[in-house]
C-alpha positions in Angstrom: -17.5 -15.1 -7.2 -14.6 -12.6 -6.8 -13.8 -10.0 -9.4 -10.1 -8.9 -9.8 -8.8 -6.0 -11.8 -5.2 -6.1 -12.9 -2.8 -4.0 -15.0 0.6 -4.6 -16.4 3.0 -2.9 -18.7 1.4 -4.1 -21.9 -2.3 -4.6 -21.1 -5.0 -4.3 -18.5 -7.4 -7.1 -17.9 -10.5 -8.1 -16.0 -10.6 -11.6 -14.5 -13.6 -13.5 -13.1 -12.2 -15.9 -10.5 -13.7 -18.5 -8.3 -10.9 -19.5 -6.1 -10.0 -23.2 -6.5 -10.9 -23.0 -10.2 -9.2 -21.6 -13.3 -9.2 -17.9 -14.1 -10.6 -16.4 -17.3 -8.4 -13.5 -18.7 -9.5 -11.0 -21.3 -6.7 -9.0 -22.8 -7.2 -5.4 -23.8 -5.3 -3.5 -26.5 -1.6 -3.2 -26.1 -0.4 0.1 -24.7 1.8 1.9 -27.3 3.7 5.2 -27.4 3.9 5.8 -23.6 5.4 9.3 -24.2 2.4 10.4 -26.2 -0.4 8.5 -24.5 0.9 8.4 -20.9 0.4 5.5 -18.6 -2.3 4.1 -16.3 -1.8 5.1 -12.7 -4.8 3.6 -11.0 -7.9 1.5 -11.5 -10.7 3.5 -9.9 -13.4 0.9 -10.0 -15.9 -1.1 -12.1 -19.6 -1.4 -12.6 -21.9 -3.3 -15.0 -20.9 -1.0 -17.9 -17.1 -1.5 -17.6 -14.1 0.0 -15.7 -12.8 3.4 -14.9 -9.1 4.3 -14.8 -6.7 7.2 -14.2 -4.0 8.1 -16.8 -1.1 10.4 -16.4 0.4 12.1 -19.5 3.7 14.1 -19.1 4.2 17.0 -21.5 7.2 19.3 -21.8 6.3 23.0 -22.2 9.2 25.4 -22.6 11.6 23.0 -20.9 9.2 22.4 -18.0 7.6 19.0 -17.5 3.9 19.2 -16.7 1.7 16.2 -15.9 -1.9 16.0 -17.1 -4.2 13.6 -15.4 -7.3 12.1 -17.0 -10.2 9.8 -16.1 -11.2 7.2 -18.7 -14.0 4.8 -19.0 -13.9 1.5 -20.9 -16.7 -1.0 -21.7 -16.4 -4.7 -21.0 -14.7 -5.3 -24.4 -12.0 -2.8 -23.3 -13.0 -0.2 -25.8 -12.6 3.4 -24.6 -16.0 5.1 -24.2 -15.0 8.4 -22.8 -12.1 10.5 -21.4 -11.9 13.8 -19.5 -9.1 15.9 -18.2 -8.9 16.5 -14.5 -8.7 20.3 -14.3 -6.5 21.7 -11.6 -7.9 24.0 -8.9 -7.2 27.7 -9.4 -4.2 28.9 -7.6 -4.7 31.3 -4.7 -2.0 33.2 -2.7 -0.7 31.0 0.1 -3.0 28.1 -0.8 -1.9 24.9 -2.7 -4.2 22.1 -3.9 -3.1 18.5 -4.2 -5.2 16.0 -6.1 -4.8 12.6 -4.6 -7.0 10.0 -6.4 -10.5 8.9 -7.4 -12.6 6.3 -5.6 -15.6 4.2 -6.5 -18.1 4.2 -3.6 -21.7 3.0 -3.6 -21.5 2.9 -7.4 -20.5 6.5 -7.5 -17.1 8.1 -8.5 -15.5 10.7 -6.3 -12.5 12.9 -6.7 -10.3 13.3 -3.6 -8.2 16.4 -2.9 -6.4 18.1 -0.1 -5.8 21.9 0.4 -3.0 23.4 2.3 -3.6 27.0 3.5 -0.4 28.7 4.7 -2.4 31.8 5.6 -4.5 30.1 8.2 -2.1 27.1 8.7 -4.8 24.5 8.0 -5.0 21.4 5.9 -8.4 20.3 4.4 -9.6 17.0 2.9 -12.4 17.2 0.4 -14.4 14.9 -2.0 -16.4 15.8 -5.1 -18.7 13.5 -7.1 -17.7 12.7 -10.7 -20.4 12.3 -13.3 -20.0 8.7 -14.7 -21.2 9.7 -18.2 -19.3 12.9 -18.7 -16.5 12.1 -16.2 -16.6 15.7 -15.1 -17.0 17.1 -11.6 -20.6 17.6 -10.4 -19.7 20.8 -8.5 -20.7 19.5 -5.1 -17.4 19.5 -3.3 -17.6 18.5 0.4 -15.1 19.1 3.2 -14.6 15.9 5.3 -11.7 16.8 7.6 -9.6 19.7 8.6 -6.8 20.3 11.1 -4.4 23.0 12.1 -0.6 22.8 11.8 0.3 25.9 13.9 2.8 23.9 15.9 4.5 22.6 12.7 5.9 24.5 9.7 5.9 24.4 5.9 7.8 21.1 5.8 6.3 19.6 9.0 2.6 20.1 8.5 1.3 16.6 8.9 -0.5 14.5 6.2 -3.8 12.8 5.4 -4.5 9.1 4.8 -7.6 7.3 3.5 -9.0 3.8 3.8 -12.3 2.0 3.1 -13.7 -1.0 5.0 -13.7 -4.4 3.2 -17.4 -4.2 2.4 -17.0 -0.5 1.4 -19.6 0.6 3.9 -17.2 2.7 6.0 -14.6 5.3 5.1 -11.7 6.4 7.3 -10.0 9.8 7.0 -6.8 9.6 9.0 -4.3 12.5 9.6 -1.0 12.6 11.3 -0.5 15.8 13.1 2.9 17.7 12.9 5.7 16.0 14.7 7.1 17.6 17.9 10.4 16.4 19.2 10.3 14.2 22.3 6.5 14.3 22.3 4.1 11.4 21.7 2.9 10.9 18.2 -0.6 12.5 17.7 -3.1 11.8 15.0 -6.8 12.3 14.2 -9.4 9.9 12.7 -12.8 10.5 11.3 -15.1 7.6 10.2 -18.0 8.1 7.7 -20.6 5.8 6.1 -20.8 5.3 2.3 -22.8 8.5 1.9 -20.1 10.5 3.7 -22.2 11.0 6.8 -19.9 11.3 9.8 -20.2 8.5 12.4 -17.5 9.5 14.8 -14.2 11.3 15.1 -11.4 11.9 17.7 -7.8 13.0 18.1 -5.5 10.7 20.0 -1.9 10.2 20.9 0.1 7.0 21.0 1.8 6.0 24.2 5.3 6.3 22.5 7.4 9.3 21.5 7.3 10.1 17.8 11.0 9.1 17.5 10.2 5.6 18.7 7.1 4.8 16.6 6.3 4.4 12.9 2.7 3.9 11.7 2.9 1.0 9.2 -0.7 0.6 8.2 -4.2 1.6 9.2 -7.6 0.0 8.6 -11.3 0.6 9.3 -13.6 -2.4 9.9 -17.1 -3.0 8.6 -18.3 -2.0 12.1 -16.5 1.4 11.9 -13.8 0.6 14.4 -10.2 1.6 13.5 -7.0 -0.4 13.7 -3.4 0.9 13.4 -0.4 -1.3 12.8 2.8 0.3 14.2 6.5 -0.5 14.5 7.7 0.4 18.0 11.4 0.8 18.6 13.0 -0.2 21.9 15.8 2.4 21.8 16.3 5.1 19.3 15.0 4.9 15.7 17.3 2.2 14.5 16.4 -1.1 12.8 19.2 -2.8 14.6 20.8 -2.6 18.0 24.1 -4.5 18.5 23.3 -6.6 15.5 19.8 -7.5 16.6 16.4 -6.1 15.6 15.3 -3.2 17.7 11.6 -3.1 17.2 8.3 -5.0 17.6 4.9 -4.6 15.9 1.9 -3.4 17.8 -1.8 -3.2 16.8 -3.8 -0.3 18.3 -7.6 -0.5 18.4 -10.0 2.6 18.6 -13.7 2.9 18.5 -16.5 5.6 19.0 -16.4 4.7 22.7 -13.4 6.4 24.4 -12.9 3.5 26.8 -12.5 1.0 23.9 -8.8 1.6 23.2 -6.2 -1.1 23.2 -2.5 -1.6 22.5 -1.6 -5.2 21.6 2.0 -6.2 21.0 2.4 -8.8 18.2 5.1 -11.2 19.1 6.1 -14.8 18.7 8.3 -16.7 21.2 9.9 -18.9 18.6 10.2 -16.7 15.5 10.9 -13.1 14.6 8.5 -11.1 12.4 10.4 -9.2 9.7 7.4 -7.7 7.7 3.7 -7.4 8.5 0.5 -6.1 7.1 -3.1 -6.3 8.4 -6.6 -6.5 7.2 -10.1 -6.6 8.9 -12.3 -9.5 7.8 -16.1 -9.5 7.5 -16.4 -10.7 11.1 -14.4 -7.7 12.2 -11.4 -9.9 13.2 -7.9 -8.6 12.7 -5.9 -10.7 10.2 -2.1 -10.2 10.1 0.2 -11.8 7.6 3.9 -11.3 7.0 7.4 -12.8 6.8 9.4 -14.4 9.6 12.9 -15.6 10.3 14.3 -17.8 13.1 17.1 -15.3 13.9 16.5 -11.9 15.4 18.7 -10.2 12.8 18.4 -8.1 9.7 20.8 -8.9 6.8 22.2 -6.4 4.4 23.7 -7.0 0.9 27.2 -5.7 -0.1 25.3 -2.7 -1.6 24.4 -0.5 1.4 21.4 1.0 -0.5 19.6 -2.4 -0.4 18.4 -4.1 2.7 18.1 -7.9 2.4 15.6 -9.5 4.7 16.5 -13.2 5.2 13.0 -14.5 5.2 12.4 -18.1 6.1 8.7 -18.2 5.6 5.3 -16.6 5.9 3.0 -16.4 8.9 -0.8 -15.9 9.5 -2.5 -14.5 12.6 -6.2 -14.0 13.3 -7.1 -11.9 16.3 -10.5 -11.6 18.1 -11.1 -7.9 18.2 -13.3 -8.2 21.3 -10.9 -10.3 23.5 -7.7 -9.1 21.8 -6.5 -12.7 21.8 -4.9 -14.7 18.9 -7.4 -17.4 17.9 -5.3 -18.8 15.0 -1.6 -18.7 14.3 0.4 -20.7 11.7 3.8 -20.4 10.0 4.8 -21.9 6.6 8.5 -22.3 5.7 9.6 -21.4 2.2 11.6 -24.6 2.1 8.4 -26.6 1.5 7.6 -24.4 -1.5 11.1 -24.8 -2.9 10.9 -28.6 -2.8 8.4 -28.5 -5.7 11.0 -27.5 -8.3 14.2 -28.3 -6.4 17.2 -29.7 -8.3 18.4 -32.6 -6.2 21.9 -32.2 -7.6 22.2 -28.8 -5.9 24.2 -28.7 -2.7 22.5 -27.6 0.5 24.4 -24.3 0.4 23.3 -23.6 -3.2 19.7 -24.5 -2.3 19.8 -22.0 0.7 21.3 -19.2 -1.4 18.6 -19.8 -4.1 15.9 -19.6 -1.4 17.3 -16.5 0.2 17.4 -14.8 -3.3 13.9 -15.8 -4.3 12.2 -14.8 -1.0 14.0 -11.5 -0.1 12.3 -8.1 0.0 8.6 -8.8 -0.5 5.9 -6.1 -0.2 2.4 -7.3 0.6 0.0 -5.9 -2.0 -3.4 -7.3 -1.0 -5.4 -9.6 1.3 -8.6 -10.9 -0.2 -11.1 -12.3 2.2 -12.9 -15.4 1.0 -16.6 -16.2 1.8 -15.5 -19.2 3.9 -13.4 -17.0 6.2 -10.1 -17.8 4.6 -7.8 -15.4 2.8 -5.9 -15.0 -0.5 -2.6 -13.1 0.2 -0.7 -11.5 -2.7 2.9 -10.1 -2.3 5.5 -8.9 -4.7 9.2 -8.9 -4.6 10.3 -5.3 -4.8 13.6 -3.4 -4.1 15.6 -0.5 -5.4 19.4 -0.4 -5.6 21.7 2.4 -6.7 25.0 2.5 -8.6 27.1 5.6 -8.4 29.9 6.1 -11.0 32.5 8.9 -11.2 34.3 9.7 -14.5 36.9 12.3 -15.4 37.1 13.9 -18.9 40.2 14.6 -20.8 40.1 18.2 -19.6 40.0 17.0 -16.0 36.3 17.7 -15.3 34.9 15.2 -12.8 31.3 14.0 -13.2 29.4 11.8 -10.7 26.2 10.1 -11.7 23.8 7.9 -9.6 21.6 5.4 -11.3 18.5 4.0 -9.6 17.4 0.5 -10.5 13.8 -0.5 -9.8 13.2 -4.3 -9.4 9.7 -5.7 -9.5 10.0 -9.4 -9.6 8.2 -12.6 -8.4 4.6 -12.6 -7.2 3.9 -14.7 -4.1 0.3 -16.0 -3.7 -1.0 -17.7 -0.5 -4.3 -19.5 -0.1 -5.1 -19.9 3.7 -8.3 -21.2 5.4 -9.9 -19.5 8.4 -8.0 -21.7 10.8 -4.7 -20.8 9.4 -4.1 -23.9 7.4 -2.2 -23.3 4.1 -4.2 -24.8 1.2 -1.5 -23.9 -1.2 1.3 -21.3 -1.8 2.7 -20.5 -5.2 5.3 -18.3 -6.8 4.4 -16.6 -10.1 7.8 -16.0 -11.8 8.3 -12.5 -13.0 11.3 -10.2 -13.5 10.9 -6.5 -14.3 13.6 -3.9 -14.2 13.8 -0.2 -15.1 16.2 2.7 -14.4 15.7 6.3 -13.3 11.9 6.3 -14.0 10.4 5.5 -10.6 9.3 2.1 -11.9 5.9 3.5 -12.9 5.4 1.0 -15.8 6.3 -2.1 -13.7 4.4 -4.2 -11.2 0.7 -4.9 -11.3 -2.6 -3.7 -9.7 -5.6 -5.4 -8.2 
């Protein structure tokens, strides 16, 4: 039985779901007075006693906005049982601390932070256990990773990333080293077990110059091997070249053994992959899902700030991590999904416009691996568009204002078996819009 945690604007809920059956939803209290009480930023984890969340509260002190972050615990009836403020690290000359998030690992809570030391030009990644009763730090901070950015500068000092294996037995600390023009992209990786005991580490460089390669995603398998998904450009860092797409996706494989490295281009002879994400299943196979189109082109709306991907359907790939061969590959056109609620009186052009609008600009939020080897894939329609207006007052003063609109719309859910057969695909209708607030109170979490 799978457990799913979700939050929305008005409530957070816990669901017990057996896929193929109905879902039971328990609603918590409505969130009121966001300015006073703040908003939930993350669900840290759950145990037999309840759930743990992060909350951010913004307060204005002498015209300066200051964010206060807290950890809160709730019982299974969604009654708050405790709350504690996350105290910021003391400031030191030339040293800045950045609190990232909390994690739940092996039924323990940890606070994750980074430290940037301009004096020694180093960046450090640390974890510290949080007491589940008091929600306060235990005082046992541990450094997991550190690198030097001597070749970079204040703005180009690299960055850390973090990922857990699907069974939570392995932890990956990933760091991108400072970019150097016309040089291959370099990064480091360190893999730990669930007690933060180091298993292996290495620094590597991709076989492509930094200007021609973007890291899209990174994952660690249950076996401790690491996989990177990258977008590799053929010529310059442009999405298009002469009207056609100028990149391909690649999966890079790394392990403790230096000889076990591999660069696998992901391509399809008949379709073009617009978007892609990856996950590693319990058999340590690579699962890629994404959106495809028949034409090797990217479409843009009349608003230049908004890219419109003309997506025709979704695809599923399963790759054997030992042979690096695709063992299952399927594609599902959106036209089949549209037929379920299609108005037969609509013209073909109107149907196509409706399909293009419904299935543009999706971000993949989660891949849930089922016990039978299949997956549940969850994606959300998300995009930002801007409107700039210029006005002139009676005194001749010109004022220009740019408004940012954040759109979090439909949720797309796919149920796919281990052979790539689509059991069902559904659209959950949703439309959320906000302006100039970063969209923090929209979307959902799992």
